[in-house]
C-alpha positions as CSV (number, residue, x, y, z in Angstrom):
1,X,-37.4,-50.3,-26.2
2,X,-37.8,-53.0,-28.9
3,X,-39.2,-52.1,-32.3
4,X,-43.0,-51.8,-32.1
5,X,-46.0,-51.1,-34.2
6,X,-48.9,-49.1,-32.7
7,X,-52.3,-49.9,-34.1
8,X,-55.9,-48.9,-33.3
9,X,-58.0,-52.0,-32.4
10,X,-61.4,-50.5,-33.1
11,X,-62.7,-47.9,-35.7
12,X,-59.9,-45.4,-35.0
13,X,-59.8,-42.5,-32.5
14,X,-58.6,-44.7,-29.8
15,X,-55.9,-42.3,-28.6
16,X,-53.0,-43.7,-30.6
17,X,-51.2,-40.3,-30.8
18,X,-50.9,-40.0,-27.1
19,X,-49.5,-43.5,-26.8
20,X,-47.1,-42.9,-29.7
21,X,-46.0,-39.6,-28.1
22,X,-45.5,-41.4,-24.8
23,X,-43.4,-44.2,-26.4
24,X,-41.4,-41.8,-28.6
25,X,-39.3,-40.8,-25.6
26,X,-37.7,-44.3,-25.6
27,X,-37.6,-44.7,-29.4
28,X,-35.2,-43.3,-32.0
29,X,-37.2,-43.2,-35.2
30,X,-41.0,-42.8,-35.5
31,X,-42.6,-43.9,-38.8
32,X,-46.1,-43.2,-40.1
33,X,-46.8,-46.0,-42.5
34,X,-50.3,-45.6,-44.1
35,X,-53.3,-43.3,-44.5
36,X,-53.3,-39.6,-45.2
37,X,-54.6,-36.3,-43.9
38,X,-57.9,-37.9,-43.1
39,X,-56.4,-39.1,-39.9
40,X,-56.0,-36.6,-37.1
41,X,-53.7,-37.4,-34.2
42,X,-54.0,-35.2,-31.1
43,X,-51.1,-34.8,-28.7
44,X,-51.4,-32.6,-25.5
45,X,-48.1,-31.6,-23.9
46,X,-48.1,-29.4,-20.8
47,X,-51.6,-28.3,-21.6
48,X,-50.8,-27.4,-25.3
49,X,-52.8,-29.2,-28.0
50,X,-51.3,-30.2,-31.3
51,X,-53.2,-32.0,-34.0
52,X,-51.1,-33.8,-36.7
53,X,-52.5,-35.1,-40.0
54,X,-49.2,-35.7,-41.9
55,X,-46.3,-35.2,-39.5
56,X,-45.7,-38.3,-37.1
57,X,-46.8,-37.7,-33.5
58,X,-43.3,-38.3,-32.2
59,X,-42.1,-35.0,-33.6
60,X,-42.6,-33.3,-30.2
61,X,-39.4,-34.8,-28.9
62,X,-36.5,-32.6,-30.3
63,X,-34.0,-35.5,-30.6
64,X,-36.2,-37.9,-32.5
65,X,-36.3,-38.6,-36.3
66,X,-39.7,-38.8,-37.9
67,X,-40.5,-40.4,-41.3
68,X,-43.6,-40.3,-43.5
69,X,-43.4,-43.7,-45.2
70,X,-44.2,-44.8,-48.7
71,X,-47.6,-46.2,-47.7
72,X,-48.9,-42.8,-46.9
73,X,-50.7,-40.6,-49.5
74,X,-49.0,-37.3,-48.9
75,X,-50.6,-33.9,-48.8
76,X,-48.0,-31.2,-49.3
77,X,-50.2,-28.3,-48.2
78,X,-51.1,-30.0,-44.9
79,X,-47.5,-31.0,-44.3
80,X,-46.2,-27.5,-44.5
81,X,-49.1,-26.1,-42.4
82,X,-48.1,-28.4,-39.6
83,X,-44.4,-27.5,-39.9
84,X,-45.3,-23.8,-39.7
85,X,-47.5,-24.5,-36.6
86,X,-44.7,-26.4,-34.9
87,X,-42.3,-23.5,-35.7
88,X,-44.6,-21.0,-34.0
89,X,-44.3,-23.1,-30.8
90,X,-40.6,-23.4,-31.0
91,X,-40.4,-26.9,-32.4
92,X,-37.8,-27.3,-35.2
93,X,-38.0,-30.2,-37.7
94,X,-34.8,-29.4,-39.5
95,X,-32.7,-32.5,-40.3
96,X,-35.1,-34.9,-38.5
97,X,-38.2,-35.1,-40.6
98,X,-38.2,-37.1,-43.9
99,X,-40.7,-38.1,-46.5
100,X,-40.4,-41.2,-48.6
101,X,-39.7,-40.6,-52.2
102,X,-42.1,-43.5,-53.0
103,X,-45.2,-41.9,-51.2
104,X,-48.0,-40.9,-53.5
105,X,-49.2,-37.3,-53.6
106,X,-52.7,-36.2,-52.8
107,X,-53.4,-33.4,-55.3
108,X,-56.2,-30.8,-55.5
109,X,-58.1,-32.8,-58.1
110,X,-58.2,-35.8,-55.8
111,X,-60.1,-33.7,-53.2
112,X,-62.6,-32.3,-55.7
113,X,-63.1,-35.8,-57.1
114,X,-63.6,-37.2,-53.5
115,X,-66.3,-34.7,-52.7
116,X,-68.1,-35.1,-56.1
117,X,-68.1,-38.9,-55.7
118,X,-69.5,-38.8,-52.2
119,X,-72.2,-36.2,-52.9
120,X,-73.3,-38.2,-56.0
121,X,-74.1,-41.3,-53.8
122,X,-77.6,-41.6,-52.4
123,X,-78.1,-44.1,-49.5
124,X,-74.6,-45.6,-49.9
125,X,-72.5,-42.6,-48.6
126,X,-69.3,-43.8,-47.0
127,X,-68.9,-40.6,-44.9
128,X,-65.4,-39.7,-46.2
129,X,-63.5,-36.7,-45.0
130,X,-63.3,-35.2,-48.5
131,X,-59.5,-35.1,-48.2
132,X,-58.9,-37.0,-51.5
133,X,-57.5,-40.1,-49.8
134,X,-59.5,-42.7,-51.7
135,X,-58.9,-41.1,-55.2
136,X,-55.2,-40.8,-54.5
137,X,-55.0,-44.5,-53.5
138,X,-57.1,-45.4,-56.6
139,X,-54.6,-43.5,-58.8
140,X,-51.8,-45.4,-57.1
141,X,-53.5,-48.7,-57.9
142,X,-54.2,-47.6,-61.4
143,X,-50.5,-46.8,-61.9
144,X,-51.2,-43.2,-62.8
145,X,-50.2,-41.6,-59.5
146,X,-47.6,-38.9,-58.9
147,X,-45.0,-39.8,-56.3
148,X,-43.1,-37.5,-54.0
149,X,-39.8,-38.5,-55.7
150,X,-41.2,-37.5,-59.1
151,X,-41.2,-33.9,-58.0
152,X,-37.4,-33.9,-58.2
153,X,-37.8,-34.1,-62.0
154,X,-40.9,-31.9,-62.1
155,X,-40.9,-31.2,-65.9
156,X,-41.4,-34.9,-66.5
157,X,-44.6,-34.7,-64.3
158,X,-46.3,-32.0,-66.2
159,X,-47.8,-34.1,-68.9
160,X,-49.0,-36.7,-66.5
161,X,-50.6,-34.0,-64.3
162,X,-52.4,-32.6,-67.4
163,X,-53.7,-36.0,-68.3
164,X,-54.9,-36.7,-64.8
165,X,-56.6,-33.3,-64.4
166,X,-58.3,-33.8,-67.8
167,X,-59.6,-37.2,-66.8
168,X,-61.0,-36.0,-63.4
169,X,-62.6,-33.0,-65.1
170,X,-64.3,-35.2,-67.7
171,X,-65.7,-37.6,-65.1
172,X,-66.8,-34.9,-62.7
173,X,-68.6,-32.9,-65.4
174,X,-69.9,-35.7,-67.6
175,X,-70.8,-38.4,-65.1
176,X,-71.3,-36.5,-61.8
177,X,-72.7,-33.5,-63.6
178,X,-70.9,-31.1,-61.3
179,X,-68.7,-28.1,-62.2
180,X,-64.9,-28.7,-62.2
181,X,-63.6,-25.4,-60.9
182,X,-59.9,-26.1,-60.7
183,X,-57.5,-24.5,-63.2
184,X,-54.9,-26.9,-64.6
185,X,-52.2,-24.3,-64.9
186,X,-52.7,-23.2,-61.3
187,X,-52.4,-26.8,-60.1
188,X,-49.2,-27.3,-62.0
189,X,-47.6,-24.1,-60.8
190,X,-48.6,-24.8,-57.2
191,X,-47.0,-28.3,-57.5
192,X,-43.9,-26.7,-59.0
193,X,-43.6,-24.4,-56.0
194,X,-44.2,-27.2,-53.5
195,X,-41.5,-29.4,-55.2
196,X,-38.9,-26.8,-54.3
197,X,-40.0,-26.5,-50.7
198,X,-40.2,-30.3,-50.3
199,X,-36.8,-31.1,-51.7
200,X,-34.9,-31.1,-48.4
201,X,-37.3,-33.6,-46.9
202,X,-37.4,-36.2,-49.7
203,X,-35.5,-39.3,-48.8
204,X,-35.0,-43.0,-49.7
205,X,-36.6,-43.9,-46.4
206,X,-36.3,-47.7,-47.0
207,X,-32.5,-47.3,-47.2
208,X,-32.5,-45.0,-44.2
209,X,-34.5,-47.5,-42.1
210,X,-32.4,-50.4,-43.2
211,X,-29.4,-48.5,-41.8
212,X,-31.2,-47.8,-38.6
213,X,-32.0,-51.5,-38.1
214,X,-28.4,-52.4,-38.7
215,X,-27.4,-49.9,-36.0
216,X,-29.9,-51.4,-33.6
217,X,-31.9,-48.1,-33.4
218,X,-35.4,-48.3,-31.9
219,X,-38.2,-48.0,-34.4
220,X,-41.8,-47.0,-33.6
221,X,-44.4,-47.5,-36.4
222,X,-47.4,-45.2,-36.2
223,X,-50.7,-46.5,-37.7
224,X,-53.6,-44.3,-38.6
225,X,-57.3,-45.0,-38.2
226,X,-58.2,-48.4,-36.7
227,X,-58.3,-52.1,-37.6
228,X,-61.9,-52.1,-38.6
229,X,-61.4,-49.4,-41.2
230,X,-58.8,-51.6,-43.0
231,X,-59.8,-51.9,-46.6
232,X,-59.4,-55.7,-46.5
233,X,-60.4,-56.6,-43.0
234,X,-62.7,-53.8,-41.9
235,X,-66.4,-53.3,-42.2
236,X,-66.3,-52.9,-46.0
237,X,-67.4,-50.8,-47.7
238,X,-67.4,-48.4,-44.7
239,X,-63.7,-48.4,-44.5
240,X,-60.7,-46.2,-45.4
241,X,-58.6,-46.8,-48.5
242,X,-55.5,-48.3,-47.0
243,X,-54.5,-51.3,-44.8
244,X,-54.5,-50.2,-41.2
245,X,-53.5,-53.5,-39.6
246,X,-50.0,-54.1,-38.2
247,X,-48.8,-56.0,-41.3
248,X,-49.0,-52.7,-43.3
249,X,-46.1,-51.4,-41.2
250,X,-43.8,-53.6,-43.3
251,X,-45.2,-52.6,-46.7
252,X,-45.9,-49.0,-45.9
253,X,-42.7,-48.4,-43.9
254,X,-40.3,-50.4,-46.1
255,X,-39.0,-52.9,-43.6
256,X,-39.2,-56.7,-43.4
257,X,-41.3,-58.5,-40.7
258,X,-38.2,-59.5,-38.8
259,X,-37.8,-55.8,-37.9
260,X,-40.9,-55.9,-35.7
261,X,-40.7,-57.1,-32.1
262,X,-44.0,-56.0,-30.6
263,X,-47.5,-55.0,-31.7
264,X,-49.3,-52.6,-29.3
265,X,-53.0,-52.5,-29.6
266,X,-54.6,-49.2,-28.5
267,X,-58.0,-50.0,-26.9
268,X,-60.4,-47.3,-26.0
269,X,-62.4,-48.5,-22.9
270,X,-65.6,-47.9,-24.7
271,X,-66.2,-47.8,-28.5
272,X,-66.6,-45.0,-31.0
273,X,-67.1,-44.7,-34.7
274,X,-67.1,-41.7,-37.2
275,X,-69.1,-41.9,-40.3
276,X,-71.5,-44.6,-41.6
277,X,-71.5,-48.3,-41.2
278,X,-72.7,-51.0,-38.7
279,X,-72.0,-50.5,-35.0
280,X,-73.5,-53.2,-32.8
281,X,-72.9,-51.6,-29.4
282,X,-73.9,-48.0,-30.3
283,X,-75.8,-46.1,-27.6
284,X,-78.4,-43.8,-29.0
285,X,-79.5,-42.5,-25.6
286,X,-78.4,-40.2,-22.8
287,X,-75.5,-42.5,-21.8
288,X,-74.1,-42.3,-25.3
289,X,-74.4,-38.5,-25.2
290,X,-72.7,-38.4,-21.8
291,X,-69.8,-40.4,-23.1
292,X,-69.5,-38.2,-26.2
293,X,-69.5,-35.0,-24.1
294,X,-67.2,-36.3,-21.4
295,X,-64.7,-37.9,-23.8
296,X,-64.8,-34.9,-26.2
297,X,-65.7,-37.3,-29.0
298,X,-65.5,-35.1,-32.0
299,X,-63.3,-35.9,-35.0
300,X,-59.9,-34.2,-35.0
301,X,-60.0,-33.9,-38.8
302,X,-63.7,-33.0,-39.4
303,X,-65.1,-32.0,-36.1
304,X,-68.0,-34.5,-36.7
305,X,-69.5,-36.0,-33.5
306,X,-68.4,-39.6,-33.0
307,X,-71.0,-42.3,-32.4
308,X,-70.4,-43.8,-29.0
309,X,-71.2,-47.2,-27.5
310,X,-70.1,-49.8,-24.9
311,X,-66.8,-51.7,-25.2
312,X,-67.0,-54.6,-27.7
313,X,-64.8,-57.5,-26.8
314,X,-65.8,-59.4,-29.9
315,X,-64.2,-56.8,-32.2
316,X,-61.1,-56.5,-30.1
317,X,-60.6,-60.2,-30.1
318,X,-60.7,-60.2,-33.9
319,X,-58.3,-57.3,-33.8
320,X,-55.9,-59.4,-31.7
321,X,-56.0,-62.1,-34.4
322,X,-55.5,-59.8,-37.3
323,X,-52.7,-57.7,-35.7
324,X,-50.9,-60.3,-33.6
325,X,-51.2,-58.1,-30.5
326,X,-48.5,-58.5,-27.9
327,X,-49.6,-55.7,-25.6
328,X,-52.8,-53.6,-24.9
329,X,-52.8,-49.9,-24.1
330,X,-56.1,-48.9,-22.5
331,X,-57.2,-45.3,-23.1
332,X,-59.9,-42.9,-21.8
333,X,-60.8,-45.0,-18.7
334,X,-61.4,-41.7,-16.9
335,X,-64.3,-40.9,-19.2
336,X,-66.4,-43.7,-17.6
337,X,-65.9,-42.3,-14.1
338,X,-69.4,-40.8,-13.5
339,X,-71.4,-43.8,-14.7
340,X,-73.3,-45.9,-12.1
341,X,-73.2,-49.1,-14.3
342,X,-70.9,-50.0,-17.2
343,X,-71.5,-52.7,-19.7
344,X,-69.3,-54.6,-22.2
345,X,-70.3,-56.8,-25.0
346,X,-69.1,-60.4,-24.5
347,X,-70.6,-61.9,-27.7
348,X,-73.3,-61.4,-30.3
349,X,-76.6,-63.1,-31.2
350,X,-77.0,-63.2,-35.0
351,X,-80.1,-64.8,-36.5
352,X,-80.9,-66.3,-33.1
353,X,-77.5,-67.9,-32.7
354,X,-74.7,-67.0,-30.3
355,X,-71.4,-66.2,-31.8
356,X,-68.0,-65.1,-30.6
357,X,-66.9,-64.1,-34.1
358,X,-67.0,-60.6,-35.6
359,X,-68.6,-61.2,-39.0
360,X,-67.1,-59.9,-42.2
361,X,-70.5,-59.6,-43.8
362,X,-71.8,-56.1,-43.1
363,X,-75.4,-57.3,-43.3
364,X,-74.8,-59.9,-40.6
365,X,-72.9,-57.4,-38.5
366,X,-75.8,-54.9,-38.9
367,X,-78.2,-57.4,-37.5
368,X,-76.0,-58.5,-34.6
369,X,-77.5,-58.1,-31.2
370,X,-74.8,-57.5,-28.5
371,X,-75.0,-59.5,-25.3
372,X,-73.8,-57.5,-22.4
373,X,-72.2,-58.1,-19.1
374,X,-72.8,-55.2,-16.7
375,X,-70.5,-54.1,-13.8
376,X,-70.9,-51.4,-11.2
377,X,-69.1,-48.2,-11.9
378,X,-66.6,-46.5,-9.6
379,X,-68.2,-43.0,-9.5
380,X,-65.0,-41.1,-9.0
381,X,-62.3,-39.1,-10.8
382,X,-59.3,-41.1,-12.0
383,X,-57.3,-38.3,-13.7
384,X,-55.0,-37.9,-10.7
385,X,-54.1,-41.6,-10.3
386,X,-50.4,-42.4,-10.7
387,X,-50.5,-46.2,-10.4
388,X,-53.0,-49.0,-10.7
389,X,-53.2,-49.4,-6.9
390,X,-54.7,-45.9,-6.8
391,X,-57.8,-47.1,-8.7
392,X,-60.9,-47.9,-6.8
393,X,-61.8,-51.6,-6.7
394,X,-64.6,-51.4,-9.3
395,X,-62.2,-49.7,-11.8
396,X,-59.7,-52.5,-11.3
397,X,-62.4,-55.1,-11.7
398,X,-63.5,-53.5,-15.0
399,X,-59.9,-53.5,-16.3
400,X,-59.3,-57.1,-15.2
401,X,-62.5,-58.4,-16.9
402,X,-61.8,-56.5,-20.1
403,X,-58.3,-57.9,-20.2
404,X,-59.6,-61.4,-19.5
405,X,-62.1,-61.2,-22.3
406,X,-59.3,-60.1,-24.7
407,X,-57.2,-63.2,-24.3
408,X,-55.4,-61.8,-21.2
409,X,-53.0,-59.9,-23.5
410,X,-50.6,-58.1,-21.1
411,X,-51.2,-54.4,-20.4
412,X,-48.6,-51.9,-21.4
413,X,-50.3,-48.9,-20.0
414,X,-53.5,-47.3,-18.9
415,X,-54.4,-43.7,-19.8
416,X,-56.5,-41.6,-17.4
417,X,-56.4,-38.2,-19.1
418,X,-55.3,-36.5,-22.3
419,X,-52.0,-35.1,-21.1
420,X,-48.7,-37.0,-21.5
421,X,-48.3,-37.2,-17.8
422,X,-51.7,-38.9,-17.3
423,X,-50.3,-42.2,-18.3
424,X,-49.8,-45.2,-16.0
425,X,-47.3,-47.7,-17.3
426,X,-48.1,-51.3,-16.2
427,X,-45.6,-53.5,-18.0
428,X,-42.7,-52.2,-20.0
429,X,-41.5,-53.8,-23.2
């Protein structure tokens, strides 16, 4: 398989982990290139469920190498929890799981700061996970972050840790008027212990990947969240703190653009969103509740119920522009199987005018009225289908129309259930 980037085309939760797991079989190295432990990637193999927040989803294949890239903000505690969980299920990561020495650390004071900042806001709450992602990226941009590679010279980190802790304590207590309950010495000693545990995993991953490219190894880049949570191109300010689009695979993975052959857009066949922010096709009715229940639409990280709505071709078309999509992977088609009628948004009306463009202005987006095209449902179970020809005619019509409205980008696969085997490949790359 050529080198490929896998991105979410909506607001995340599109089923990227399943597709990454599926494509990992024909890849050599799987690289997570952005985000942090606020992204939960769920993989189901032979009925066993694994949820990854730090470890790349491709780890389930014992002969694959997995890398946490420099663009990730790295949570040591979560990382080791996942390694232990994998070990209890007989999955060894020894010698095939590496962490970039340039990745920035998420530390306990980032999480406390995150929660304090969010609780201090009134009507403008973003709906963060409280995992410290934003504050860790802020420290990175302010050039006061602690990087994974710094742990190899831990004594040099101590003063910077003390300064950062003192700063966060001052802001939380003096500005947010909340109690800072962390102990600086405990944080430092915990980091010292983690430094020793992490040492075997710390690697110059840029150099490693360059060698893999030279050897013609197959690279698979794993994005977190979705396109419209991108800090530059998403529905700002209701976004995450990193770049989620395909271009971030180069900066967050440490490779040049010439290393990328394909960009695979994961497209849920309806739309969901976690947290606050505009959502033009949201369904606040029994149909939305049905989709949430049938699709088990609850956050893998927080357990929060996801907001559900009809498929929005306007946003997926913009996602195609931003990411340079070369293939679509459709997920959760089976969830729509009990509905009599299924709608998809073809364009918006904003301030009385038709538009095919997804506006960057959140106020305009919030006022957008979706215009729908409704098609008859197929009223049957698709989970046992093995090929597209097994689908009823109405399911095929829905797929064809969706694809047509999304620039007729070729389909890579269609998912009809959560398990690895419930995947129908359409056109290989």
